[in-house]
CHARMM-style PDB file with segment names, atoms N, HN, CA, C and O in Angstrom:
ATOM      1  N   UNK     1    -131.527   4.698 133.480  1.00  0.00      PROA
ATOM      2  CA  UNK     1    -130.161   5.325 133.089  1.00  0.00      PROA
ATOM      3  C   UNK     1    -129.989   5.292 131.585  1.00  0.00      PROA
ATOM      4  O   UNK     1    -130.172   4.244 130.967  1.00  0.00      PROA
ATOM      5  N   UNK     2    -129.679   6.291 131.054  1.00  0.00      PROA
ATOM      6  HN  UNK     2    -129.529   7.142 131.556  1.00  0.00      PROA
ATOM      7  CA  UNK     2    -129.398   6.290 129.499  1.00  0.00      PROA
ATOM      8  C   UNK     2    -127.944   5.905 129.149  1.00  0.00      PROA
ATOM      9  O   UNK     2    -126.931   6.174 129.795  1.00  0.00      PROA
ATOM     10  N   UNK     3    -128.053   5.216 127.984  1.00  0.00      PROA
ATOM     11  HN  UNK     3    -128.875   4.998 127.459  1.00  0.00      PROA
ATOM     12  CA  UNK     3    -126.684   4.820 127.696  1.00  0.00      PROA
ATOM     13  C   UNK     3    -125.753   5.724 126.738  1.00  0.00      PROA
ATOM     14  O   UNK     3    -126.345   6.419 125.913  1.00  0.00      PROA
ATOM     15  N   UNK     4    -124.720   5.760 126.769  1.00  0.00      PROA
ATOM     16  HN  UNK     4    -124.239   5.195 127.440  1.00  0.00      PROA
ATOM     17  CA  UNK     4    -123.922   6.607 125.804  1.00  0.00      PROA
ATOM     18  C   UNK     4    -124.390   6.995 124.461  1.00  0.00      PROA
ATOM     19  O   UNK     4    -124.343   8.162 124.072  1.00  0.00      PROA
ATOM     20  N   UNK     5    -124.843   6.015 123.749  1.00  0.00      PROA
ATOM     21  HN  UNK     5    -124.881   5.067 124.065  1.00  0.00      PROA
ATOM     22  CA  UNK     5    -125.242   6.198 122.431  1.00  0.00      PROA
ATOM     23  C   UNK     5    -126.644   6.958 122.562  1.00  0.00      PROA
ATOM     24  O   UNK     5    -126.913   7.771 121.677  1.00  0.00      PROA
ATOM     25  N   UNK     6    -127.524   6.761 123.565  1.00  0.00      PROA
ATOM     26  HN  UNK     6    -127.306   6.101 124.283  1.00  0.00      PROA
ATOM     27  CA  UNK     6    -128.619   7.470 123.570  1.00  0.00      PROA
ATOM     28  C   UNK     6    -128.388   8.945 123.872  1.00  0.00      PROA
ATOM     29  O   UNK     6    -128.952   9.841 123.245  1.00  0.00      PROA
ATOM     30  N   UNK     7    -127.581   9.134 124.806  1.00  0.00      PROA
ATOM     31  HN  UNK     7    -127.123   8.406 125.316  1.00  0.00      PROA
ATOM     32  CA  UNK     7    -127.164  10.624 125.192  1.00  0.00      PROA
ATOM     33  C   UNK     7    -126.628  11.338 123.833  1.00  0.00      PROA
ATOM     34  O   UNK     7    -127.064  12.444 123.513  1.00  0.00      PROA
ATOM     35  N   UNK     8    -125.707  10.684 123.088  1.00  0.00      PROA
ATOM     36  HN  UNK     8    -125.353   9.786 123.348  1.00  0.00      PROA
ATOM     37  CA  UNK     8    -125.169  11.123 121.921  1.00  0.00      PROA
ATOM     38  C   UNK     8    -126.150  11.631 120.792  1.00  0.00      PROA
ATOM     39  O   UNK     8    -125.960  12.635 120.106  1.00  0.00      PROA
ATOM     40  N   UNK     9    -127.236  10.768 120.710  1.00  0.00      PROA
ATOM     41  HN  UNK     9    -127.390   9.952 121.268  1.00  0.00      PROA
ATOM     42  CA  UNK     9    -128.261  10.802 119.756  1.00  0.00      PROA
ATOM     43  C   UNK     9    -129.238  12.008 120.157  1.00  0.00      PROA
ATOM     44  O   UNK     9    -129.656  12.825 119.337  1.00  0.00      PROA
ATOM     45  N   UNK    10    -129.542  12.015 121.497  1.00  0.00      PROA
ATOM     46  HN  UNK    10    -129.203  11.352 122.163  1.00  0.00      PROA
ATOM     47  CA  UNK    10    -130.213  13.038 122.108  1.00  0.00      PROA
ATOM     48  C   UNK    10    -129.747  14.537 121.800  1.00  0.00      PROA
ATOM     49  O   UNK    10    -130.486  15.455 121.442  1.00  0.00      PROA
ATOM     50  N   UNK    11    -128.248  14.597 122.034  1.00  0.00      PROA
ATOM     51  HN  UNK    11    -127.648  13.851 122.325  1.00  0.00      PROA
ATOM     52  CA  UNK    11    -127.747  15.863 122.013  1.00  0.00      PROA
ATOM     53  C   UNK    11    -127.023  16.046 120.490  1.00  0.00      PROA
ATOM     54  O   UNK    11    -126.284  17.006 120.274  1.00  0.00      PROA
ATOM     55  N   UNK    12    -127.261  15.202 119.639  1.00  0.00      PROA
ATOM     56  HN  UNK    12    -127.861  14.422 119.814  1.00  0.00      PROA
ATOM     57  CA  UNK    12    -126.694  15.137 118.213  1.00  0.00      PROA
ATOM     58  C   UNK    12    -125.229  15.271 118.272  1.00  0.00      PROA
ATOM     59  O   UNK    12    -124.685  16.090 117.532  1.00  0.00      PROA
ATOM     60  N   UNK    13    -124.517  14.527 119.103  1.00  0.00      PROA
ATOM     61  HN  UNK    13    -124.958  13.861 119.704  1.00  0.00      PROA
ATOM     62  CA  UNK    13    -122.990  14.603 119.236  1.00  0.00      PROA
ATOM     63  C   UNK    13    -122.518  13.364 118.579  1.00  0.00      PROA
ATOM     64  O   UNK    13    -123.013  12.286 118.909  1.00  0.00      PROA
ATOM     65  N   UNK    14    -121.586  13.440 117.663  1.00  0.00      PROA
ATOM     66  HN  UNK    14    -121.184  14.316 117.395  1.00  0.00      PROA
ATOM     67  CA  UNK    14    -120.980  12.513 116.776  1.00  0.00      PROA
ATOM     68  C   UNK    14    -120.300  11.569 117.660  1.00  0.00      PROA
ATOM     69  O   UNK    14    -119.885  11.982 118.743  1.00  0.00      PROA
ATOM     70  N   UNK    15    -120.132  10.304 117.309  1.00  0.00      PROA
ATOM     71  HN  UNK    15    -120.469   9.968 116.429  1.00  0.00      PROA
ATOM     72  CA  UNK    15    -119.314   9.328 118.082  1.00  0.00      PROA
ATOM     73  C   UNK    15    -117.774   9.653 117.870  1.00  0.00      PROA
ATOM     74  O   UNK    15    -117.306   9.646 116.732  1.00  0.00      PROA
ATOM     75  N   UNK    16    -117.067   9.909 118.877  1.00  0.00      PROA
ATOM     76  HN  UNK    16    -117.448   9.915 119.802  1.00  0.00      PROA
ATOM     77  CA  UNK    16    -115.711  10.413 118.793  1.00  0.00      PROA
ATOM     78  C   UNK    16    -114.737   9.322 118.034  1.00  0.00      PROA
ATOM     79  O   UNK    16    -113.773   9.717 117.379  1.00  0.00      PROA
ATOM     80  N   UNK    17    -115.037   7.987 118.159  1.00  0.00      PROA
ATOM     81  HN  UNK    17    -115.821   7.666 118.690  1.00  0.00      PROA
ATOM     82  CA  UNK    17    -114.118   7.188 117.330  1.00  0.00      PROA
ATOM     83  C   UNK    17    -114.451   7.228 115.901  1.00  0.00      PROA
ATOM     84  O   UNK    17    -113.558   7.113 115.062  1.00  0.00      PROA
ATOM     85  N   UNK    18    -115.700   7.387 115.566  1.00  0.00      PROA
ATOM     86  HN  UNK    18    -116.426   7.480 116.247  1.00  0.00      PROA
ATOM     87  CA  UNK    18    -115.999   7.585 114.090  1.00  0.00      PROA
ATOM     88  C   UNK    18    -115.526   8.790 113.389  1.00  0.00      PROA
ATOM     89  O   UNK    18    -115.284   8.813 112.182  1.00  0.00      PROA
ATOM     90  N   UNK    19    -115.376  10.009 114.365  1.00  0.00      PROA
ATOM     91  HN  UNK    19    -115.573   9.990 115.346  1.00  0.00      PROA
ATOM     92  CA  UNK    19    -114.737  11.302 114.025  1.00  0.00      PROA
ATOM     93  C   UNK    19    -113.230  11.076 113.676  1.00  0.00      PROA
ATOM     94  O   UNK    19    -112.702  11.490 112.644  1.00  0.00      PROA
ATOM     95  N   UNK    20    -112.657  10.429 114.577  1.00  0.00      PROA
ATOM     96  HN  UNK    20    -113.087  10.093 115.415  1.00  0.00      PROA
ATOM     97  CA  UNK    20    -111.197  10.288 114.442  1.00  0.00      PROA
ATOM     98  C   UNK    20    -111.032   9.376 113.166  1.00  0.00      PROA
ATOM     99  O   UNK    20    -110.244   9.682 112.271  1.00  0.00      PROA
ATOM    100  N   UNK    21    -111.752   8.330 113.128  1.00  0.00      PROA
ATOM    101  HN  UNK    21    -112.392   8.081 113.855  1.00  0.00      PROA
ATOM    102  CA  UNK    21    -111.407   7.448 111.820  1.00  0.00      PROA
ATOM    103  C   UNK    21    -111.683   8.115 110.578  1.00  0.00      PROA
ATOM    104  O   UNK    21    -111.058   7.777 109.573  1.00  0.00      PROA
ATOM    105  N   UNK    22    -112.644   9.127 110.527  1.00  0.00      PROA
ATOM    106  HN  UNK    22    -113.152   9.402 111.343  1.00  0.00      PROA
ATOM    107  CA  UNK    22    -112.875  10.001 109.415  1.00  0.00      PROA
ATOM    108  C   UNK    22    -111.973  10.936 109.149  1.00  0.00      PROA
ATOM    109  O   UNK    22    -111.827  11.258 107.970  1.00  0.00      PROA
ATOM    110  N   UNK    23    -111.228  11.529 110.107  1.00  0.00      PROA
ATOM    111  HN  UNK    23    -111.347  11.267 111.064  1.00  0.00      PROA
ATOM    112  CA  UNK    23    -110.162  12.410 109.919  1.00  0.00      PROA
ATOM    113  C   UNK    23    -108.987  11.762 109.609  1.00  0.00      PROA
ATOM    114  O   UNK    23    -108.227  12.407 108.887  1.00  0.00      PROA
ATOM    115  N   UNK    24    -108.573  10.504 110.004  1.00  0.00      PROA
ATOM    116  HN  UNK    24    -109.191   9.981 110.591  1.00  0.00      PROA
ATOM    117  CA  UNK    24    -107.502   9.786 109.541  1.00  0.00      PROA
ATOM    118  C   UNK    24    -107.665   9.306 108.100  1.00  0.00      PROA
ATOM    119  O   UNK    24    -106.639   9.212 107.426  1.00  0.00      PROA
ATOM    120  N   UNK    25    -108.793   9.004 107.577  1.00  0.00      PROA
ATOM    121  HN  UNK    25    -109.626   9.080 108.125  1.00  0.00      PROA
ATOM    122  CA  UNK    25    -108.994   8.593 106.293  1.00  0.00      PROA
ATOM    123  C   UNK    25    -108.858   9.863 105.367  1.00  0.00      PROA
ATOM    124  O   UNK    25    -108.285   9.739 104.284  1.00  0.00      PROA
ATOM    125  N   UNK    26    -109.371  11.082 105.764  1.00  0.00      PROA
ATOM    126  HN  UNK    26    -109.836  11.182 106.644  1.00  0.00      PROA
ATOM    127  CA  UNK    26    -109.274  12.281 104.944  1.00  0.00      PROA
ATOM    128  C   UNK    26    -107.698  12.627 104.942  1.00  0.00      PROA
ATOM    129  O   UNK    26    -107.129  12.907 103.887  1.00  0.00      PROA
ATOM    130  N   UNK    27    -107.117  12.596 106.008  1.00  0.00      PROA
ATOM    131  HN  UNK    27    -107.579  12.368 106.865  1.00  0.00      PROA
ATOM    132  CA  UNK    27    -105.551  12.881 105.991  1.00  0.00      PROA
ATOM    133  C   UNK    27    -104.839  11.806 104.969  1.00  0.00      PROA
ATOM    134  O   UNK    27    -103.976  12.217 104.194  1.00  0.00      PROA
ATOM    135  N   UNK    28    -105.190  10.529 104.983  1.00  0.00      PROA
ATOM    136  HN  UNK    28    -105.892  10.195 105.613  1.00  0.00      PROA
ATOM    137  CA  UNK    28    -104.717   9.561 104.117  1.00  0.00      PROA
ATOM    138  C   UNK    28    -104.971   9.900 102.708  1.00  0.00      PROA
ATOM    139  O   UNK    28    -104.083   9.712 101.876  1.00  0.00      PROA
ATOM    140  N   UNK    29    -106.102  10.379 102.381  1.00  0.00      PROA
ATOM    141  HN  UNK    29    -106.823  10.531 103.057  1.00  0.00      PROA
ATOM    142  CA  UNK    29    -106.343  10.882 101.040  1.00  0.00      PROA
ATOM    143  C   UNK    29    -105.341  11.930 100.619  1.00  0.00      PROA
ATOM    144  O   UNK    29    -104.733  11.786  99.559  1.00  0.00      PROA
ATOM    145  N   UNK    30    -105.123  13.052 101.451  1.00  0.00      PROA
ATOM    146  HN  UNK    30    -105.616  13.169 102.313  1.00  0.00      PROA
ATOM    147  CA  UNK    30    -104.197  13.941 101.159  1.00  0.00      PROA
ATOM    148  C   UNK    30    -102.626  13.337 100.952  1.00  0.00      PROA
ATOM    149  O   UNK    30    -101.813  13.786 100.144  1.00  0.00      PROA
ATOM    150  N   UNK    31    -102.443  12.412 101.714  1.00  0.00      PROA
ATOM    151  HN  UNK    31    -103.104  12.047 102.370  1.00  0.00      PROA
ATOM    152  CA  UNK    31    -101.114  11.874 101.531  1.00  0.00      PROA
ATOM    153  C   UNK    31    -100.913  11.185 100.307  1.00  0.00      PROA
ATOM    154  O   UNK    31     -99.837  11.261  99.713  1.00  0.00      PROA
ATOM    155  N   UNK    32    -101.950  10.461  99.850  1.00  0.00      PROA
ATOM    156  HN  UNK    32    -102.824  10.399 100.332  1.00  0.00      PROA
ATOM    157  CA  UNK    32    -101.930   9.647  98.566  1.00  0.00      PROA
ATOM    158  C   UNK    32    -101.706  10.627  97.407  1.00  0.00      PROA
ATOM    159  O   UNK    32    -101.029  10.298  96.433  1.00  0.00      PROA
ATOM    160  N   UNK    33    -102.302  11.882  97.522  1.00  0.00      PROA
ATOM    161  HN  UNK    33    -102.852  12.150  98.313  1.00  0.00      PROA
ATOM    162  CA  UNK    33    -102.305  12.826  96.302  1.00  0.00      PROA
ATOM    163  C   UNK    33    -100.927  13.534  96.358  1.00  0.00      PROA
ATOM    164  O   UNK    33    -100.643  14.229  95.382  1.00  0.00      PROA
ATOM    165  N   UNK    34    -100.089  13.453  97.313  1.00  0.00      PROA
ATOM    166  HN  UNK    34    -100.321  12.889  98.105  1.00  0.00      PROA
ATOM    167  CA  UNK    34     -98.811  14.328  97.557  1.00  0.00      PROA
ATOM    168  C   UNK    34     -97.716  13.770  96.910  1.00  0.00      PROA
ATOM    169  O   UNK    34     -97.552  12.557  97.031  1.00  0.00      PROA
ATOM    170  N   UNK    35     -96.867  14.477  96.188  1.00  0.00      PROA
ATOM    171  HN  UNK    35     -97.000  15.463  96.089  1.00  0.00      PROA
ATOM    172  CA  UNK    35     -95.659  14.010  95.736  1.00  0.00      PROA
ATOM    173  C   UNK    35     -94.611  13.835  96.942  1.00  0.00      PROA
ATOM    174  O   UNK    35     -94.604  14.611  97.897  1.00  0.00      PROA
ATOM    175  N   UNK    36     -93.804  12.845  96.829  1.00  0.00      PROA
ATOM    176  HN  UNK    36     -93.810  12.214  96.053  1.00  0.00      PROA
ATOM    177  CA  UNK    36     -92.949  12.630  98.045  1.00  0.00      PROA
ATOM    178  C   UNK    36     -93.411  11.877  98.968  1.00  0.00      PROA
ATOM    179  O   UNK    36     -94.519  11.357  98.838  1.00  0.00      PROA
ATOM    180  N   UNK    37     -92.549  11.659 100.207  1.00  0.00      PROA
ATOM    181  HN  UNK    37     -91.649  12.082 100.313  1.00  0.00      PROA
ATOM    182  CA  UNK    37     -93.243  10.952 101.239  1.00  0.00      PROA
ATOM    183  C   UNK    37     -93.576  11.774 102.486  1.00  0.00      PROA
ATOM    184  O   UNK    37     -92.721  11.994 103.344  1.00  0.00      PROA
ATOM    185  N   UNK    38     -94.746  12.192 102.567  1.00  0.00      PROA
ATOM    186  HN  UNK    38     -95.440  12.013 101.870  1.00  0.00      PROA
ATOM    187  CA  UNK    38     -95.076  12.996 103.588  1.00  0.00      PROA
ATOM    188  C   UNK    38     -95.115  12.339 104.956  1.00  0.00      PROA
ATOM    189  O   UNK    38     -95.198  13.131 105.894  1.00  0.00      PROA
ATOM    190  N   UNK    39     -95.071  11.045 105.255  1.00  0.00      PROA
ATOM    191  HN  UNK    39     -95.003  10.401 104.493  1.00  0.00      PROA
ATOM    192  CA  UNK    39     -95.052  10.266 106.366  1.00  0.00      PROA
ATOM    193  C   UNK    39     -93.754  10.608 106.926  1.00  0.00      PROA
ATOM    194  O   UNK    39     -93.727  10.883 108.125  1.00  0.00      PROA
ATOM    195  N   UNK    40     -92.663  10.636 106.248  1.00  0.00      PROA
ATOM    196  HN  UNK    40     -92.685  10.412 105.274  1.00  0.00      PROA
ATOM    197  CA  UNK    40     -91.282  10.925 106.759  1.00  0.00      PROA
ATOM    198  C   UNK    40     -91.288  12.346 107.331  1.00  0.00      PROA
ATOM    199  O   UNK    40     -90.759  12.600 108.413  1.00  0.00      PROA
ATOM    200  N   UNK    41     -91.993  13.398 106.465  1.00  0.00      PROA
ATOM    201  HN  UNK    41     -92.423  13.191 105.586  1.00  0.00      PROA
ATOM    202  CA  UNK    41     -92.138  14.718 107.073  1.00  0.00      PROA
ATOM    203  C   UNK    41     -92.821  14.979 108.361  1.00  0.00      PROA
ATOM    204  O   UNK    41     -92.574  15.912 109.126  1.00  0.00      PROA
ATOM    205  N   UNK    42     -93.704  14.056 108.515  1.00  0.00      PROA
ATOM    206  HN  UNK    42     -93.905  13.298 107.894  1.00  0.00      PROA
ATOM    207  CA  UNK    42     -94.768  14.165 109.563  1.00  0.00      PROA
ATOM    208  C   UNK    42     -94.169  13.537 110.894  1.00  0.00      PROA
ATOM    209  O   UNK    42     -94.168  14.106 111.986  1.00  0.00      PROA
ATOM    210  N   UNK    43     -93.685  12.339 110.642  1.00  0.00      PROA
ATOM    211  HN  UNK    43     -93.686  11.877 109.755  1.00  0.00      PROA
ATOM    212  CA  UNK    43     -93.271  11.375 111.808  1.00  0.00      PROA
ATOM    213  C   UNK    43     -91.758  11.489 112.017  1.00  0.00      PROA
ATOM    214  O   UNK    43     -91.002  11.414 111.048  1.00  0.00      PROA
ATOM    215  N   UNK    44     -91.315  11.664 113.222  1.00  0.00      PROA
ATOM    216  HN  UNK    44     -91.929  11.725 114.009  1.00  0.00      PROA
ATOM    217  CA  UNK    44     -89.773  11.502 113.373  1.00  0.00      PROA
ATOM    218  C   UNK    44     -89.409  10.086 113.209  1.00  0.00      PROA
ATOM    219  O   UNK    44     -90.191   9.138 113.275  1.00  0.00      PROA
ATOM    220  N   UNK    45     -88.014  10.033 112.966  1.00  0.00      PROA
ATOM    221  HN  UNK    45     -87.378  10.804 112.913  1.00  0.00      PROA
ATOM    222  CA  UNK    45     -87.346   8.671 112.645  1.00  0.00      PROA
ATOM    223  C   UNK    45     -87.546   7.713 113.669  1.00  0.00      PROA
ATOM    224  O   UNK    45     -87.580   6.531 113.328  1.00  0.00      PROA
ATOM    225  N   UNK    46     -87.689   8.023 114.912  1.00  0.00      PROA
ATOM    226  HN  UNK    46     -87.661   8.983 115.189  1.00  0.00      PROA
ATOM    227  CA  UNK    46     -87.709   7.181 115.992  1.00  0.00      PROA
ATOM    228  C   UNK    46     -89.091   6.381 116.185  1.00  0.00      PROA
ATOM    229  O   UNK    46     -89.135   5.374 116.892  1.00  0.00      PROA
ATOM    230  N   UNK    47     -90.122   6.845 115.572  1.00  0.00      PROA
ATOM    231  HN  UNK    47     -90.087   7.663 114.998  1.00  0.00      PROA
ATOM    232  CA  UNK    47     -91.570   6.312 115.803  1.00  0.00      PROA
ATOM    233  C   UNK    47     -91.655   5.273 114.426  1.00  0.00      PROA
ATOM    234  O   UNK    47     -91.137   5.561 113.347  1.00  0.00      PROA
ATOM    235  N   UNK    48     -92.324   4.161 114.664  1.00  0.00      PROA
ATOM    236  HN  UNK    48     -92.745   3.926 115.541  1.00  0.00      PROA
ATOM    237  CA  UNK    48     -92.545   3.178 113.743  1.00  0.00      PROA
ATOM    238  C   UNK    48     -93.513   3.744 112.731  1.00  0.00      PROA
ATOM    239  O   UNK    48     -94.652   4.046 113.086  1.00  0.00      PROA
ATOM    240  N   UNK    49     -93.080   3.909 111.406  1.00  0.00      PROA
ATOM    241  HN  UNK    49     -92.154   3.664 111.118  1.00  0.00      PROA
ATOM    242  CA  UNK    49     -93.948   4.522 110.479  1.00  0.00      PROA
ATOM    243  C   UNK    49     -95.294   3.650 110.013  1.00  0.00      PROA
ATOM    244  O   UNK    49     -96.345   4.156 109.621  1.00  0.00      PROA
ATOM    245  N   UNK    50     -95.047   2.359 110.134  1.00  0.00      PROA
ATOM    246  HN  UNK    50     -94.194   1.948 110.453  1.00  0.00      PROA
ATOM    247  CA  UNK    50     -96.260   1.473 109.729  1.00  0.00      PROA
ATOM    248  C   UNK    50     -97.476   1.484 110.573  1.00  0.00      PROA
ATOM    249  O   UNK    50     -98.545   1.119 110.085  1.00  0.00      PROA
ATOM    250  N   UNK    51     -97.400   1.842 111.700  1.00  0.00      PROA
ATOM    251  HN  UNK    51     -96.531   2.139 112.097  1.00  0.00      PROA
ATOM    252  CA  UNK    51     -98.550   1.844 112.690  1.00  0.00      PROA
ATOM    253  C   UNK    51     -99.645   2.593 112.083  1.00  0.00      PROA
ATOM    254  O   UNK    51    -100.730   2.036 111.910  1.00  0.00      PROA
ATOM    255  N   UNK    52     -99.443   3.884 111.723  1.00  0.00      PROA
ATOM    256  HN  UNK    52     -98.562   4.336 111.863  1.00  0.00      PROA
ATOM    257  CA  UNK    52    -100.434   4.781 111.229  1.00  0.00      PROA
ATOM    258  C   UNK    52    -101.230   4.202 109.876  1.00  0.00      PROA
ATOM    259  O   UNK    52    -102.451   4.146 109.728  1.00  0.00      PROA
ATOM    260  N   UNK    53    -100.245   3.807 108.977  1.00  0.00      PROA
ATOM    261  HN  UNK    53     -99.253   3.853 109.097  1.00  0.00      PROA
ATOM    262  CA  UNK    53    -100.685   3.341 107.745  1.00  0.00      PROA
ATOM    263  C   UNK    53    -101.406   2.014 107.854  1.00  0.00      PROA
ATOM    264  O   UNK    53    -102.424   1.800 107.196  1.00  0.00      PROA
ATOM    265  N   UNK    54    -100.895   1.139 108.667  1.00  0.00      PROA
ATOM    266  HN  UNK    54    -100.068   1.313 109.202  1.00  0.00      PROA
ATOM    267  CA  UNK    54    -101.857  -0.194 109.057  1.00  0.00      PROA
ATOM    268  C   UNK    54    -103.240   0.041 109.470  1.00  0.00      PROA
ATOM    269  O   UNK    54    -104.229  -0.619 109.150  1.00  0.00      PROA
ATOM    270  N   UNK    55    -103.160   1.298 110.393  1.00  0.00      PROA
ATOM    271  HN  UNK    55    -102.357   1.833 110.653  1.00  0.00      PROA
ATOM    272  CA  UNK    55    -104.548   1.473 111.071  1.00  0.00      PROA
ATOM    273  C   UNK    55    -105.573   1.927 109.769  1.00  0.00      PROA
ATOM    274  O   UNK    55    -106.712   1.478 109.648  1.00  0.00      PROA
ATOM    275  N   UNK    56    -105.065   2.720 108.999  1.00  0.00      PROA
ATOM    276  HN  UNK    56    -104.139   3.085 109.097  1.00  0.00      PROA
ATOM    277  CA  UNK    56    -105.808   3.332 107.708  1.00  0.00      PROA
ATOM    278  C   UNK    56    -106.291   2.139 106.811  1.00  0.00      PROA
ATOM    279  O   UNK    56    -107.456   2.063 106.421  1.00  0.00      PROA
ATOM    280  N   UNK    57    -105.276   1.162 106.492  1.00  0.00      PROA
ATOM    281  HN  UNK    57    -104.329   1.224 106.809  1.00  0.00      PROA
ATOM    282  CA  UNK    57    -105.583   0.126 105.763  1.00  0.00      PROA
ATOM    283  C   UNK    57    -106.669  -0.738 106.374  1.00  0.00      PROA
ATOM    284  O   UNK    57    -107.522  -1.268 105.661  1.00  0.00      PROA
ATOM    285  N   UNK    58    -106.641  -0.877 107.649  1.00  0.00      PROA
ATOM    286  HN  UNK    58    -105.948  -0.447 108.228  1.00  0.00      PROA
ATOM    287  CA  UNK    58    -107.691  -1.696 108.311  1.00  0.00      PROA
ATOM    288  C   UNK    58    -109.071  -1.042 108.185  1.00  0.00      PROA
ATOM    289  O   UNK    58    -110.065  -1.703 107.881  1.00  0.00      PROA
ATOM    290  N   UNK    59    -109.103   0.249 108.422  1.00  0.00      PROA
ATOM    291  HN  UNK    59    -108.296   0.785 108.669  1.00  0.00      PROA
ATOM    292  CA  UNK    59    -110.277   1.071 108.250  1.00  0.00      PROA
ATOM    293  C   UNK    59    -110.874   0.766 106.824  1.00  0.00      PROA
ATOM    294  O   UNK    59    -112.047   0.432 106.658  1.00  0.00      PROA
ATOM    295  N   UNK    60    -109.991   0.905 105.852  1.00  0.00      PROA
ATOM    296  HN  UNK    60    -109.038   1.176 105.987  1.00  0.00      PROA
ATOM    297  CA  UNK    60    -110.514   0.815 104.477  1.00  0.00      PROA
ATOM    298  C   UNK    60    -110.895  -0.575 104.275  1.00  0.00      PROA
ATOM    299  O   UNK    60    -111.941  -0.736 103.646  1.00  0.00      PROA
ATOM    300  N   UNK    61    -110.276  -1.616 104.672  1.00  0.00      PROA
ATOM    301  HN  UNK    61    -109.427  -1.485 105.184  1.00  0.00      PROA
ATOM    302  CA  UNK    61    -110.644  -3.063 104.427  1.00  0.00      PROA
ATOM    303  C   UNK    61    -112.007  -3.215 105.286  1.00  0.00      PROA
ATOM    304  O   UNK    61    -112.893  -3.896 104.770  1.00  0.00      PROA
ATOM    305  N   UNK    62    -112.215  -2.711 106.391  1.00  0.00      PROA
ATOM    306  HN  UNK    62    -111.495  -2.157 106.810  1.00  0.00      PROA
ATOM    307  CA  UNK    62    -113.463  -3.019 107.060  1.00  0.00      PROA
ATOM    308  C   UNK    62    -114.707  -2.230 106.332  1.00  0.00      PROA
ATOM    309  O   UNK    62    -115.836  -2.712 106.253  1.00  0.00      PROA
ATOM    310  N   UNK    63    -114.378  -1.106 105.877  1.00  0.00      PROA
ATOM    311  HN  UNK    63    -113.460  -0.714 105.942  1.00  0.00      PROA
ATOM    312  CA  UNK    63    -115.428  -0.271 105.131  1.00  0.00      PROA
ATOM    313  C   UNK    63    -115.687  -0.835 103.673  1.00  0.00      PROA
ATOM    314  O   UNK    63    -116.613  -0.348 103.024  1.00  0.00      PROA
ATOM    315  N   UNK    64    -114.889  -1.864 103.121  1.00  0.00      PROA
ATOM    316  HN  UNK    64    -114.137  -2.259 103.649  1.00  0.00      PROA
ATOM    317  CA  UNK    64    -114.955  -2.283 101.941  1.00  0.00      PROA
ATOM    318  C   UNK    64    -114.654  -1.115 100.879  1.00  0.00      PROA
ATOM    319  O   UNK    64    -115.364  -1.004  99.879  1.00  0.00      PROA
ATOM    320  N   UNK    65    -113.676  -0.327 101.107  1.00  0.00      PROA
ATOM    321  HN  UNK    65    -113.100  -0.417 101.919  1.00  0.00      PROA
ATOM    322  CA  UNK    65    -113.290   0.776 100.146  1.00  0.00      PROA
ATOM    323  C   UNK    65    -112.171   0.401  99.347  1.00  0.00      PROA
ATOM    324  O   UNK    65    -111.272  -0.283  99.837  1.00  0.00      PROA
ATOM    325  N   UNK    66    -112.138   0.827  98.031  1.00  0.00      PROA
ATOM    326  HN  UNK    66    -112.868   1.382  97.633  1.00  0.00      PROA
ATOM    327  CA  UNK    66    -110.913   0.623  97.166  1.00  0.00      PROA
ATOM    328  C   UNK    66    -109.676   1.413  97.757  1.00  0.00      PROA
ATOM    329  O   UNK    66    -109.752   2.594  98.096  1.00  0.00      PROA
ATOM    330  N   UNK    67    -108.495   0.624  97.849  1.00  0.00      PROA
ATOM    331  HN  UNK    67    -108.433  -0.335  97.574  1.00  0.00      PROA
ATOM    332  CA  UNK    67    -107.398   1.318  98.503  1.00  0.00      PROA
ATOM    333  C   UNK    67    -106.948   2.472  97.731  1.00  0.00      PROA
ATOM    334  O   UNK    67    -106.660   3.472  98.389  1.00  0.00      PROA
ATOM    335  N   UNK    68    -106.836   2.524  96.505  1.00  0.00      PROA
ATOM    336  HN  UNK    68    -107.069   1.712  95.971  1.00  0.00      PROA
ATOM    337  CA  UNK    68    -106.424   3.577  95.489  1.00  0.00      PROA
ATOM    338  C   UNK    68    -107.248   3.925  94.395  1.00  0.00      PROA
ATOM    339  OT1 UNK    68    -106.879   4.784  93.594  1.00  0.00      PROA
TER     340      UNK     68
END
């Protein structure tokens, strides 16, 4: 029986977790270049704003990338 990683490699399908992290980091770059507070525009007031940014900062820290 093949494992998930072997099947993804066989069919050249990217790892979904890596794709999502990459998209979040790309979006983070757009936010950092924008004037104003885009997070307020995207997220409603009832949802904690720090969850998304904390996840991004954790990705950056694990990948040893500069924050700004």
